[in-house]
MIBARO-52593 format. One line per 2 residues: number of its first residue (from 1); their letters; for each residue x, y, z of C-alpha. Coordinates in nm, 2 decimals, always signed. Each point is the difference from the previous one (the first is absolute). Last residue first. Layout:
N
NUM	a	X Y Z; ... .
***
This chain:
231
231	xx	-4.41 +7.12 -2.44; -0.14 -0.27 +0.22 .
229	xx	+0.11 -0.34 +0.11; +0.34 +0.10 +0.14 .
227	xx	+0.03 -0.31 +0.23; -0.04 -0.37 -0.05 .
225	xx	-0.31 -0.19 -0.12; +0.05 -0.28 +0.26 .
223	xx	-0.05 -0.34 -0.18; -0.26 -0.27 +0.02 .
221	xx	-0.09 +0.00 -0.37; -0.36 +0.09 +0.07 .
219	xx	+0.11 +0.27 +0.24; +0.24 +0.14 -0.27 .
217	xx	-0.30 +0.00 -0.23; -0.21 +0.21 +0.24 .
215	xx	+0.30 +0.23 +0.07; +0.04 +0.07 -0.37 .
213	xx	-0.37 +0.05 -0.06; -0.03 +0.25 +0.28 .
211	xx	+0.31 +0.18 -0.12; -0.13 +0.04 -0.35 .
209	xx	-0.33 +0.13 +0.13; +0.18 +0.24 +0.24 .
207	xx	+0.19 +0.15 -0.30; -0.32 +0.05 -0.19 .
205	xx	-0.16 +0.17 +0.30; +0.30 +0.22 +0.06 .
203	xx	-0.01 +0.15 -0.35; +0.26 +0.27 -0.05 .
201	xx	+0.11 +0.01 +0.37; +0.36 -0.06 -0.07 .
199	xx	-0.07 -0.29 -0.23; -0.31 -0.05 -0.23 .
197	xx	+0.05 +0.19 -0.32; +0.38 +0.02 -0.05 .
195	xx	+0.04 -0.33 +0.18; -0.20 -0.21 -0.24 .
193	xx	+0.20 -0.32 -0.07; +0.35 +0.08 +0.14 .
191	xx	-0.13 +0.19 +0.31; -0.25 -0.28 +0.07 .
189	xx	+0.29 -0.25 -0.02; +0.21 +0.21 +0.23 .
187	xx	-0.28 -0.01 +0.26; +0.03 -0.38 +0.02 .
185	xx	+0.34 +0.01 +0.17; +0.35 +0.11 -0.06 .
183	xx	+0.11 -0.35 +0.13; +0.24 -0.09 -0.28 .
181	xx	-0.23 -0.28 -0.14; -0.31 +0.22 +0.01 .
179	xx	+0.14 +0.32 -0.16; +0.21 -0.22 -0.23 .
177	xx	-0.30 -0.14 -0.18; -0.19 +0.33 -0.01 .
175	xx	+0.31 +0.20 -0.12; -0.14 +0.07 -0.34 .
173	xx	+0.03 -0.11 -0.37; +0.15 -0.34 +0.05 .
171	xx	-0.17 -0.20 +0.27; -0.34 +0.17 +0.06 .
169	xx	-0.04 +0.15 -0.35; +0.11 -0.32 -0.17 .
167	xx	-0.23 -0.20 +0.24; -0.29 +0.22 -0.12 .
165	xx	+0.08 -0.04 -0.37; +0.05 -0.37 +0.05 .
163	xx	-0.35 -0.03 +0.15; -0.15 +0.17 -0.30 .
161	xx	+0.21 -0.19 -0.25; -0.14 -0.32 +0.15 .
159	xx	-0.35 +0.13 +0.00; +0.00 +0.10 -0.37 .
157	xx	-0.27 +0.26 -0.09; +0.04 +0.28 +0.25 .
155	xx	+0.38 +0.02 -0.03; -0.03 -0.06 -0.38 .
153	xx	-0.20 +0.33 -0.02; +0.33 +0.18 +0.01 .
151	xx	+0.08 -0.11 -0.36; +0.23 +0.25 -0.15 .
149	xx	+0.20 +0.06 +0.32; -0.08 -0.35 +0.12 .
147	xx	+0.21 -0.17 -0.27; +0.08 -0.32 +0.19 .
145	xx	+0.35 -0.12 +0.08; -0.05 +0.02 +0.38 .
143	xx	+0.27 +0.25 +0.07; -0.06 +0.21 -0.31 .
141	xx	-0.38 -0.01 +0.06; +0.05 +0.11 +0.36 .
139	xx	+0.21 +0.29 -0.12; -0.25 +0.11 -0.25 .
137	xx	-0.31 -0.04 +0.22; +0.18 +0.19 +0.28 .
135	xx	+0.11 +0.28 -0.23; -0.36 +0.03 -0.15 .
133	xx	-0.16 +0.06 +0.34; -0.19 -0.25 +0.22 .
131	xx	+0.02 -0.36 +0.12; -0.31 -0.06 +0.23 .
129	xx	+0.18 -0.22 +0.25; -0.20 -0.32 -0.08 .
127	xx	-0.07 +0.10 -0.36; -0.07 +0.33 -0.18 .
125	xx	+0.03 +0.36 +0.09; -0.02 +0.26 -0.28 .
123	xx	+0.24 +0.00 -0.29; -0.22 +0.10 -0.28 .
121	xx	+0.08 -0.07 -0.37; -0.12 +0.20 -0.30 .
119	xx	+0.34 +0.07 -0.13; +0.27 -0.17 +0.19 .
117	xx	+0.15 +0.19 +0.29; +0.37 +0.05 -0.01 .
115	xx	+0.21 -0.24 +0.20; +0.36 +0.12 -0.01 .
113	xx	-0.11 +0.36 -0.08; -0.19 +0.06 +0.32 .
111	xx	-0.11 +0.36 -0.01; -0.35 -0.10 -0.13 .
109	xx	-0.08 -0.18 +0.32; -0.32 -0.17 -0.09 .
107	xx	-0.24 -0.11 +0.27; -0.28 +0.01 -0.26 .
105	xx	-0.29 -0.01 +0.26; -0.24 -0.26 +0.13 .
103	xx	-0.19 +0.05 +0.32; -0.09 -0.36 +0.08 .
101	xx	+0.35 -0.15 -0.04; +0.01 -0.34 -0.18 .
99	xx	+0.00 -0.35 +0.13; -0.23 +0.07 +0.30 .
97	xx	-0.14 -0.25 +0.24; +0.32 -0.15 +0.14 .
95	xx	-0.09 +0.10 +0.35; -0.07 +0.36 -0.10 .
93	xx	+0.28 +0.01 -0.26; +0.25 +0.24 +0.15 .
91	xx	-0.08 -0.09 +0.36; +0.02 -0.38 -0.07 .
89	xx	+0.32 +0.04 -0.19; +0.15 +0.22 +0.27 .
87	xx	-0.08 -0.25 +0.27; +0.10 -0.28 -0.23 .
85	xx	+0.36 +0.13 -0.04; +0.03 +0.08 +0.37 .
83	xx	-0.12 -0.34 +0.12; +0.24 -0.16 -0.25 .
81	xx	+0.28 +0.21 +0.13; -0.08 -0.05 +0.36 .
79	xx	-0.02 -0.38 -0.04; +0.34 -0.01 -0.17 .
77	xx	+0.16 +0.22 +0.26; -0.14 -0.23 +0.27 .
75	xx	+0.15 -0.30 -0.17; +0.33 +0.19 +0.00 .
73	xx	+0.17 +0.18 -0.29; -0.10 -0.02 -0.36 .
71	xx	-0.26 -0.26 -0.12; -0.32 +0.20 -0.04 .
69	xx	+0.12 +0.15 -0.32; +0.36 -0.07 -0.06 .
67	xx	-0.06 -0.24 -0.29; -0.21 +0.24 -0.21 .
65	xx	-0.11 -0.20 -0.30; -0.15 -0.28 +0.21 .
63	xx	-0.23 +0.27 +0.16; -0.17 +0.03 -0.34 .
61	xx	-0.08 -0.37 +0.00; -0.13 +0.03 +0.36 .
59	xx	-0.22 +0.29 -0.09; -0.12 -0.17 -0.31 .
57	xx	-0.10 -0.31 +0.20; -0.19 +0.21 +0.25 .
55	xx	-0.22 +0.16 -0.26; -0.11 +0.36 -0.07 .
53	xx	-0.24 +0.04 -0.29; -0.32 -0.18 +0.11 .
51	xx	-0.06 +0.20 +0.32; +0.20 +0.29 -0.14 .
49	xx	-0.28 +0.12 -0.22; -0.22 +0.04 +0.31 .
47	xx	-0.37 -0.10 -0.04; +0.05 -0.29 +0.24 .
45	xx	+0.09 +0.25 +0.27; +0.35 +0.00 +0.14 .
43	xx	+0.05 -0.13 +0.36; +0.05 -0.36 -0.13 .
41	xx	+0.31 +0.12 -0.18; +0.18 +0.08 +0.32 .
39	xx	-0.08 -0.33 +0.17; +0.07 -0.18 -0.33 .
37	xx	+0.36 +0.12 +0.01; +0.03 -0.12 +0.36 .
35	xx	-0.16 -0.34 -0.09; +0.23 -0.04 -0.30 .
33	xx	+0.30 +0.05 +0.23; +0.21 +0.31 +0.03 .
31	xx	+0.23 -0.13 +0.27; +0.07 -0.36 -0.10 .
29	xx	-0.01 +0.09 -0.37; +0.25 +0.28 +0.05 .
27	xx	+0.24 -0.21 +0.20; -0.05 -0.29 -0.25 .
25	xx	+0.14 +0.22 -0.27; +0.32 +0.04 +0.19 .
23	xx	+0.02 -0.37 +0.09; -0.06 -0.10 -0.36 .
21	xx	+0.27 +0.24 -0.11; +0.24 -0.16 +0.25 .
19	xx	-0.09 -0.35 -0.13; +0.05 +0.10 -0.36 .
17	xx	+0.34 +0.15 +0.09; +0.09 -0.32 +0.19 .
15	xx	-0.09 -0.22 -0.29; +0.20 +0.21 -0.23 .
13	xx	+0.30 -0.01 +0.23; -0.03 -0.38 +0.03 .
11	xx	-0.02 -0.04 -0.38; +0.30 +0.22 -0.04 .
9	xx	+0.20 -0.20 +0.25; -0.10 -0.32 -0.16 .
7	xx	+0.12 +0.13 -0.34; +0.34 +0.10 +0.15 .
5	xx	+0.03 -0.33 +0.18; -0.06 -0.19 -0.33 .
3	xx	+0.25 +0.22 -0.18; +0.27 -0.07 +0.26 .
1	x	-0.07 -0.37 -0.03 .
***
C-alpha cells in the first residue's frame, strides 16, 4: 500500500511538472503568435536570406530550452520581455531579412585564451541577434553542446541553433532577461547588445529604431512599455 501511494505521488508530481511546463510554454505561444512572427517576416523582401531561413517553429523549439524566457514575473513582464527580444531581433536583422552581417570582419579577440580563434574562421554577426566575437561563439557552443568556435557558420546554417544562440545571449550571457523582469527597462537591453556603439549619443537613430519597434510590439501585445526605454 505504501509503495502504491509513493508511485501515485510520483506520477502526480510528474503530471504537475508537465502541466506547469505546458503553461509556461503556452505563455510564449500566446504572446508571440504565428501571426505576430509572420507580421515581422512579411516586411522582409522575398530576396532576403532570412525569409526562408527563420521559422516560427524553430523559435518556439529554441524557447523551450530557456524556461525562464517570457515566463518570469507578471503577464505584463512576459509581454514586455518578448516585445523587447523581438524589437532587438527585428532591428539587428532588418525584420528577419539578414542571417549574416553585411559588413563582415574577423571579430577575433586574440587576447582571449579560453576561446582562441580557429584558423580561417570569422566571427562576424550571425543569427537573430547577430552573435559576434570568438568568445561568444565559444561560450554559446559550450552551453548549447555545439562546436561553434570551430564551426561558426552553423549559426547561419541551422535555424534552431541560430535561435538558441540568440536566446543564450539574451538569457545567459547578458542581463537582457533580468533587465526586463526586474524593471530596469528596455534601454538596458540596448546597452547589453550594442551599448558601446549606440548608447550615450553614439548612434541615436539606431537607438530610436529599437525603441520604436519595442513600443510598437508592446502596443500589439496590449501592454505599457514601461520606463527607461533609452540608453
